[in-house]
C-alpha positions, 0 to 999 in steps of 0.5 A: 489582665494579660499585655496581650488580653489588654490588647484585645480589649483596647480592639487592637488586635485584628488578625494573627497567625500564631497566636498561642506563641504571640501571646507567650512572647508579648506576654513574658516580654520576650518579642522583638518586632518591627512597624515600618514608617515610609517617610512619604512626608516632613512629619508622622501623622495620626496614623501612625501615632496609633501605631507609635502607642502600641510600641510604646505598650510592648515596650512598657510590658519590656517587649523591644521594638523596631522602627524600621525606616522606609528609606528605600521602600518610599522609592517605590511607593506602597500600592496598598489602598491607592487608586494612583501611584505615589509622587516619586520622591527625590533622595534627598527629599526622603532623607529630610523625611527621615530626620523629622520622624527620627525626632519625633519617634523618641517622643514615644520611643525610649532608644537608649541602651537598645531598649529598642532600635531604629533602623533605615531598609536603604542599608540593604535595599539600595545595595541589591543586585536586579539579577541577584534579587530573582534567582534568590528571592523571585522564586518565592513568590507567585505572580498569581497568588500575589494578583488575588490580594486586595492591594493589587486587585484595586489597581489592576482595573486603573493600571499597576505599574511594574514598580509598585508591584515589586513594593510586596517583594520588598517589604517581604524582604525586610522582615527577611532582613530584620530577622537575620540581623537582628532576631526579629520574630514579629511584625505588626502593620495595619489590615491593608497590609496583610499580605505584604506581611504574609509575604515575609513570613513566608520567605523567612520560612521557605529560605531558612527552612521550616524551623525558621521563627516568624509571626505576623499580627495585623491591627486596625492601624492603618484602617482605622488610623487613617480615617481617624487622621483626616479631615476636610482640610487635610491631613492631622500631622504631629509636628507643630508647625503644621498642625499646631497643639490647639489644632490638634486638641480642638480635633480630637475634642470633635470626633463623632460620638460614637468614636470617642471611647474607641478612640479612648481605647485606641490611643489612651494609656487610660486604664480600660476599668475607667473608660469602660466607665466612660462608656456609660455616659451619655448626653452632656457627659460626652462631651467631659469624655471629648475633653478627656480624650483631648487632653490625654492624647494632645499631652501625649504628643505635645507635651503636658504644657502645651495641652494645657494650653490647648484645653484652657483656650478651648474653654475660653470660648465654648464655656468662659472658664478661661482667658483668651491667652491660648486660643490659636491667634492670627495677627493682622499688619499695617499693610492688611488695612485699608483706611484703618479697616479691614473687611471679614471675608479677607479676615476670614481667609488670613485666618484660614477660616476658609479657603476663598473669599467665595467660600467666605462669602457663602459662610457669612450668606448662610449666617454661619460667621460671628464677631464676638458672638454677634452673627454677621450678616453683611459679607461687606462688613468691616472691622476697625483697627479700633474694634480690634484694639489691643484685646482682639476679637474673636471670629468664628466660623461654624461652631467649631472653627475660630480665631483671635484676631489681633494686630501685630 
């Protein structure tokens, strides 16, 4: 199976231009391609993780990735998929976020010896002259056509600012600059980026002539990534200080049955033949598949040692196959106790198993809280220091959320 065939078999390719040329370049390790990352937070999340895995796959096949950090585009904000305007960030915040991105990307991509590049579009966007851009780039974009694209149509009803309207032009200009500076002839992005990406391809060909060589590919990156990267409590981050390795493992361990094989294909580096065999599993075997998925992805992001710890902690609670040393833990201090006891609602809040005391009260009344396997039925239930002891207790909310509670 060729590299291109594998990308398609894994469900990564949504739509392309010039497929035969793209296939030839990718299969022969001749593609120089880019994916953009706007630094809107101080950590990459699961949606970015899908893009990084793709870059890693293509680099392993000899192709050259360019990680484009959006120091310039982040000043504007992408309106795609948004119902309101992004919060404006300071230059200092954007730079801090970029430094965080750099460290995380290095876990996936080999940037040594020119095998990959990491560049910042602020290097060219921040120095542009407004009137020159209007004259040089503006004539190549039709406002009528831009307004037909879904990324703008969704916002027109609520209000689209002129600031955001310029985002497509800026992203298109990125591809134009990368083509000229680094010989980048291919861009990848999520399926909600198709219009922006086509804009870049067309800009190159219009400014440099019909012989200019530029191609676009959109993948199921952003649509799937945004869905996978969000939980009821917020985003699933790659930074261990924002989403612990254990919580990262549990997120994938708890994916829907219908999604586990899809995630295997999109994100892991397991052979497709092995994944196809797992696709035949049913019933309790699906739990084994989820364990494999969670372990593989946690190992990719946080390393084998952290993956081992996360797996041991999960098995301790759900199958009794390990000790509790690696469970997620909340440490209580003397200030948390009154007369050497603490009420269970306070523990739920401290352990971040519920956001508020009222949520904790409701969880108890609905029978969803237990301590060391015993259901708690009284909202005024308290636990003494002696009961917690030196070994701690296991506080659980629902079937999947729990914390080991210890005294510091």
